[in-house]
PyMOL commands that place a pseudoatom at each C-alpha (Angstrom):
pseudoatom trace, name=CA, resn=MET, resi=1, chain=A, elem=C, hetatm=0, pos=[92.976, -55.133, 14.108]
pseudoatom trace, name=CA, resn=SER, resi=2, chain=A, elem=C, hetatm=0, pos=[90.548, -57.645, 12.719]
pseudoatom trace, name=CA, resn=ALA, resi=3, chain=A, elem=C, hetatm=0, pos=[90.864, -61.405, 12.999]
pseudoatom trace, name=CA, resn=ARG, resi=4, chain=A, elem=C, hetatm=0, pos=[91.528, -61.501, 9.249]
pseudoatom trace, name=CA, resn=SER, resi=5, chain=A, elem=C, hetatm=0, pos=[94.437, -59.042, 9.495]
pseudoatom trace, name=CA, resn=ASP, resi=6, chain=A, elem=C, hetatm=0, pos=[95.864, -61.178, 12.306]
pseudoatom trace, name=CA, resn=GLU, resi=7, chain=A, elem=C, hetatm=0, pos=[95.569, -64.194, 10.011]
pseudoatom trace, name=CA, resn=ILE, resi=8, chain=A, elem=C, hetatm=0, pos=[97.481, -62.329, 7.290]
pseudoatom trace, name=CA, resn=ARG, resi=9, chain=A, elem=C, hetatm=0, pos=[100.228, -61.339, 9.750]
pseudoatom trace, name=CA, resn=PHE, resi=10, chain=A, elem=C, hetatm=0, pos=[100.556, -64.931, 10.962]
pseudoatom trace, name=CA, resn=LEU, resi=11, chain=A, elem=C, hetatm=0, pos=[100.650, -66.142, 7.368]
pseudoatom trace, name=CA, resn=LEU, resi=12, chain=A, elem=C, hetatm=0, pos=[103.502, -63.716, 6.676]
pseudoatom trace, name=CA, resn=LEU, resi=13, chain=A, elem=C, hetatm=0, pos=[105.364, -65.107, 9.697]
pseudoatom trace, name=CA, resn=ASP, resi=14, chain=A, elem=C, hetatm=0, pos=[104.738, -68.649, 8.464]
pseudoatom trace, name=CA, resn=MET, resi=15, chain=A, elem=C, hetatm=0, pos=[106.215, -67.698, 5.108]
pseudoatom trace, name=CA, resn=LEU, resi=16, chain=A, elem=C, hetatm=0, pos=[109.339, -66.368, 6.838]
pseudoatom trace, name=CA, resn=VAL, resi=17, chain=A, elem=C, hetatm=0, pos=[110.079, -69.118, 9.340]
pseudoatom trace, name=CA, resn=GLY, resi=18, chain=A, elem=C, hetatm=0, pos=[111.512, -72.356, 8.025]
pseudoatom trace, name=CA, resn=GLU, resi=19, chain=A, elem=C, hetatm=0, pos=[110.196, -74.547, 10.814]
pseudoatom trace, name=CA, resn=ARG, resi=20, chain=A, elem=C, hetatm=0, pos=[106.608, -73.501, 10.179]
pseudoatom trace, name=CA, resn=CYS, resi=21, chain=A, elem=C, hetatm=0, pos=[104.881, -74.270, 6.946]
pseudoatom trace, name=CA, resn=ALA, resi=22, chain=A, elem=C, hetatm=0, pos=[102.787, -71.607, 5.273]
pseudoatom trace, name=CA, resn=ASP, resi=23, chain=A, elem=C, hetatm=0, pos=[99.332, -72.932, 4.514]
pseudoatom trace, name=CA, resn=CYS, resi=24, chain=A, elem=C, hetatm=0, pos=[98.670, -72.931, 0.760]
pseudoatom trace, name=CA, resn=GLU, resi=25, chain=A, elem=C, hetatm=0, pos=[94.948, -73.221, 1.416]
pseudoatom trace, name=CA, resn=THR, resi=26, chain=A, elem=C, hetatm=0, pos=[94.959, -70.025, 3.474]
pseudoatom trace, name=CA, resn=MET, resi=27, chain=A, elem=C, hetatm=0, pos=[97.019, -68.309, 0.770]
pseudoatom trace, name=CA, resn=GLY, resi=28, chain=A, elem=C, hetatm=0, pos=[94.552, -69.418, -1.853]
pseudoatom trace, name=CA, resn=ARG, resi=29, chain=A, elem=C, hetatm=0, pos=[91.711, -67.727, 0.030]
pseudoatom trace, name=CA, resn=LEU, resi=30, chain=A, elem=C, hetatm=0, pos=[93.420, -64.325, 0.163]
pseudoatom trace, name=CA, resn=ALA, resi=31, chain=A, elem=C, hetatm=0, pos=[91.696, -61.589, -1.772]
pseudoatom trace, name=CA, resn=PRO, resi=32, chain=A, elem=C, hetatm=0, pos=[93.847, -59.324, -3.983]
pseudoatom trace, name=CA, resn=SER, resi=33, chain=A, elem=C, hetatm=0, pos=[93.576, -56.556, -1.373]
pseudoatom trace, name=CA, resn=GLU, resi=34, chain=A, elem=C, hetatm=0, pos=[94.844, -58.951, 1.300]
pseudoatom trace, name=CA, resn=TRP, resi=35, chain=A, elem=C, hetatm=0, pos=[97.798, -59.922, -0.872]
pseudoatom trace, name=CA, resn=CYS, resi=36, chain=A, elem=C, hetatm=0, pos=[98.510, -56.202, -1.227]
pseudoatom trace, name=CA, resn=ALA, resi=37, chain=A, elem=C, hetatm=0, pos=[98.396, -55.829, 2.558]
pseudoatom trace, name=CA, resn=LEU, resi=38, chain=A, elem=C, hetatm=0, pos=[100.764, -58.773, 3.028]
pseudoatom trace, name=CA, resn=ALA, resi=39, chain=A, elem=C, hetatm=0, pos=[103.129, -57.408, 0.370]
pseudoatom trace, name=CA, resn=ALA, resi=40, chain=A, elem=C, hetatm=0, pos=[103.045, -53.954, 1.981]
pseudoatom trace, name=CA, resn=MET, resi=41, chain=A, elem=C, hetatm=0, pos=[103.994, -55.461, 5.358]
pseudoatom trace, name=CA, resn=ALA, resi=42, chain=A, elem=C, hetatm=0, pos=[106.841, -57.355, 3.697]
pseudoatom trace, name=CA, resn=ARG, resi=43, chain=A, elem=C, hetatm=0, pos=[108.105, -54.192, 1.986]
pseudoatom trace, name=CA, resn=GLN, resi=44, chain=A, elem=C, hetatm=0, pos=[107.775, -52.120, 5.170]
pseudoatom trace, name=CA, resn=HIS, resi=45, chain=A, elem=C, hetatm=0, pos=[109.914, -54.587, 7.106]
pseudoatom trace, name=CA, resn=ARG, resi=46, chain=A, elem=C, hetatm=0, pos=[112.327, -55.254, 4.207]
pseudoatom trace, name=CA, resn=LEU, resi=47, chain=A, elem=C, hetatm=0, pos=[111.416, -58.926, 4.082]
pseudoatom trace, name=CA, resn=GLU, resi=48, chain=A, elem=C, hetatm=0, pos=[110.930, -59.267, 0.338]
pseudoatom trace, name=CA, resn=PRO, resi=49, chain=A, elem=C, hetatm=0, pos=[114.346, -60.853, -0.413]
pseudoatom trace, name=CA, resn=LEU, resi=50, chain=A, elem=C, hetatm=0, pos=[113.867, -63.488, 2.292]
pseudoatom trace, name=CA, resn=LEU, resi=51, chain=A, elem=C, hetatm=0, pos=[110.308, -64.158, 1.161]
pseudoatom trace, name=CA, resn=TYR, resi=52, chain=A, elem=C, hetatm=0, pos=[111.500, -64.652, -2.408]
pseudoatom trace, name=CA, resn=ARG, resi=53, chain=A, elem=C, hetatm=0, pos=[114.156, -67.108, -1.264]
pseudoatom trace, name=CA, resn=ASN, resi=54, chain=A, elem=C, hetatm=0, pos=[111.534, -69.030, 0.702]
pseudoatom trace, name=CA, resn=LEU, resi=55, chain=A, elem=C, hetatm=0, pos=[109.119, -68.824, -2.219]
pseudoatom trace, name=CA, resn=GLU, resi=56, chain=A, elem=C, hetatm=0, pos=[111.719, -70.437, -4.470]
pseudoatom trace, name=CA, resn=ALA, resi=57, chain=A, elem=C, hetatm=0, pos=[111.979, -73.280, -1.936]
pseudoatom trace, name=CA, resn=SER, resi=58, chain=A, elem=C, hetatm=0, pos=[108.161, -73.584, -1.850]
pseudoatom trace, name=CA, resn=PRO, resi=59, chain=A, elem=C, hetatm=0, pos=[107.020, -73.115, -5.455]
pseudoatom trace, name=CA, resn=GLN, resi=60, chain=A, elem=C, hetatm=0, pos=[103.556, -74.422, -4.604]
pseudoatom trace, name=CA, resn=TRP, resi=61, chain=A, elem=C, hetatm=0, pos=[102.730, -71.188, -2.778]
pseudoatom trace, name=CA, resn=PRO, resi=62, chain=A, elem=C, hetatm=0, pos=[100.004, -69.416, -4.780]
pseudoatom trace, name=CA, resn=VAL, resi=63, chain=A, elem=C, hetatm=0, pos=[101.640, -65.981, -4.636]
pseudoatom trace, name=CA, resn=PRO, resi=64, chain=A, elem=C, hetatm=0, pos=[100.302, -63.626, -7.320]
pseudoatom trace, name=CA, resn=GLU, resi=65, chain=A, elem=C, hetatm=0, pos=[102.712, -63.099, -10.208]
pseudoatom trace, name=CA, resn=ASP, resi=66, chain=A, elem=C, hetatm=0, pos=[103.090, -59.338, -9.691]
pseudoatom trace, name=CA, resn=ILE, resi=67, chain=A, elem=C, hetatm=0, pos=[104.151, -59.903, -6.070]
pseudoatom trace, name=CA, resn=ARG, resi=68, chain=A, elem=C, hetatm=0, pos=[106.510, -62.721, -7.119]
pseudoatom trace, name=CA, resn=ARG, resi=69, chain=A, elem=C, hetatm=0, pos=[108.178, -60.322, -9.578]
pseudoatom trace, name=CA, resn=ARG, resi=70, chain=A, elem=C, hetatm=0, pos=[108.472, -57.582, -6.941]
pseudoatom trace, name=CA, resn=TRP, resi=71, chain=A, elem=C, hetatm=0, pos=[110.033, -60.009, -4.466]
pseudoatom trace, name=CA, resn=ARG, resi=72, chain=A, elem=C, hetatm=0, pos=[112.403, -61.354, -7.158]
pseudoatom trace, name=CA, resn=ARG, resi=73, chain=A, elem=C, hetatm=0, pos=[113.570, -57.793, -7.969]
pseudoatom trace, name=CA, resn=ALA, resi=74, chain=A, elem=C, hetatm=0, pos=[114.110, -57.092, -4.253]
pseudoatom trace, name=CA, resn=PHE, resi=75, chain=A, elem=C, hetatm=0, pos=[116.078, -60.343, -3.929]
pseudoatom trace, name=CA, resn=ARG, resi=76, chain=A, elem=C, hetatm=0, pos=[118.318, -59.421, -6.873]
pseudoatom trace, name=CA, resn=ARG, resi=77, chain=A, elem=C, hetatm=0, pos=[118.877, -55.854, -5.607]
pseudoatom trace, name=CA, resn=ASN, resi=78, chain=A, elem=C, hetatm=0, pos=[119.774, -57.241, -2.197]
pseudoatom trace, name=CA, resn=ALA, resi=79, chain=A, elem=C, hetatm=0, pos=[122.227, -59.730, -3.719]
pseudoatom trace, name=CA, resn=PHE, resi=80, chain=A, elem=C, hetatm=0, pos=[123.956, -57.005, -5.743]
pseudoatom trace, name=CA, resn=ARG, resi=81, chain=A, elem=C, hetatm=0, pos=[124.201, -54.769, -2.656]
pseudoatom trace, name=CA, resn=ALA, resi=82, chain=A, elem=C, hetatm=0, pos=[125.722, -57.639, -0.685]
pseudoatom trace, name=CA, resn=LEU, resi=83, chain=A, elem=C, hetatm=0, pos=[128.293, -58.263, -3.422]
pseudoatom trace, name=CA, resn=ALA, resi=84, chain=A, elem=C, hetatm=0, pos=[129.164, -54.570, -3.597]
pseudoatom trace, name=CA, resn=SER, resi=85, chain=A, elem=C, hetatm=0, pos=[129.560, -54.428, 0.186]
pseudoatom trace, name=CA, resn=GLU, resi=86, chain=A, elem=C, hetatm=0, pos=[131.761, -57.504, 0.156]
pseudoatom trace, name=CA, resn=ARG, resi=87, chain=A, elem=C, hetatm=0, pos=[133.979, -55.921, -2.497]
pseudoatom trace, name=CA, resn=VAL, resi=88, chain=A, elem=C, hetatm=0, pos=[134.437, -52.744, -0.442]
pseudoatom trace, name=CA, resn=ILE, resi=89, chain=A, elem=C, hetatm=0, pos=[135.194, -54.754, 2.695]
pseudoatom trace, name=CA, resn=ARG, resi=90, chain=A, elem=C, hetatm=0, pos=[137.808, -56.792, 0.826]
pseudoatom trace, name=CA, resn=GLN, resi=91, chain=A, elem=C, hetatm=0, pos=[139.406, -53.596, -0.535]
pseudoatom trace, name=CA, resn=ILE, resi=92, chain=A, elem=C, hetatm=0, pos=[139.552, -52.045, 2.928]
pseudoatom trace, name=CA, resn=ALA, resi=93, chain=A, elem=C, hetatm=0, pos=[140.982, -55.253, 4.407]
pseudoatom trace, name=CA, resn=ALA, resi=94, chain=A, elem=C, hetatm=0, pos=[143.662, -55.349, 1.685]
pseudoatom trace, name=CA, resn=GLN, resi=95, chain=A, elem=C, hetatm=0, pos=[144.603, -51.713, 2.348]
pseudoatom trace, name=CA, resn=LEU, resi=96, chain=A, elem=C, hetatm=0, pos=[144.799, -52.324, 6.084]
pseudoatom trace, name=CA, resn=ASP, resi=97, chain=A, elem=C, hetatm=0, pos=[146.858, -55.458, 5.500]
pseudoatom trace, name=CA, resn=ALA, resi=98, chain=A, elem=C, hetatm=0, pos=[149.233, -53.570, 3.174]
pseudoatom trace, name=CA, resn=SER, resi=99, chain=A, elem=C, hetatm=0, pos=[149.659, -50.953, 5.908]
pseudoatom trace, name=CA, resn=ARG, resi=100, chain=A, elem=C, hetatm=0, pos=[150.249, -53.705, 8.464]
pseudoatom trace, name=CA, resn=ILE, resi=101, chain=A, elem=C, hetatm=0, pos=[147.169, -52.676, 10.402]
pseudoatom trace, name=CA, resn=TYR, resi=102, chain=A, elem=C, hetatm=0, pos=[145.375, -55.730, 11.682]
pseudoatom trace, name=CA, resn=PRO, resi=103, chain=A, elem=C, hetatm=0, pos=[141.884, -54.948, 12.983]
pseudoatom trace, name=CA, resn=MET, resi=104, chain=A, elem=C, hetatm=0, pos=[141.515, -58.472, 14.321]
pseudoatom trace, name=CA, resn=PRO, resi=105, chain=A, elem=C, hetatm=0, pos=[144.064, -60.633, 16.141]
pseudoatom trace, name=CA, resn=ARG, resi=106, chain=A, elem=C, hetatm=0, pos=[145.760, -63.139, 13.882]
for i in range(1, 106): cmd.bond("trace and resi %d" % i, "trace and resi %d" % (i + 1))
show_as sticks, trace
zoom trace
């Protein structure tokens, strides 16, 4: 790994962790191919929804528009999956409750 790829990995970590602040200057120096590498790492590790949430909290980040859109779509898909999962869990809990089966102590 090159020093530059390490810098991209650390930048990705900075974008994920709330206590650390991603450096806009470093982001601004990324070449399109480096943005693609960062986006590929995010996709590989399923971090796009979290990155979009953090991006919304830090609108000054100079993330390319195509990557912003990809992360926004991933965020929305993730939200819909979470809602669907919650619905199924509530249905199962209601069925268990109706059958007087209590999976957790009351």
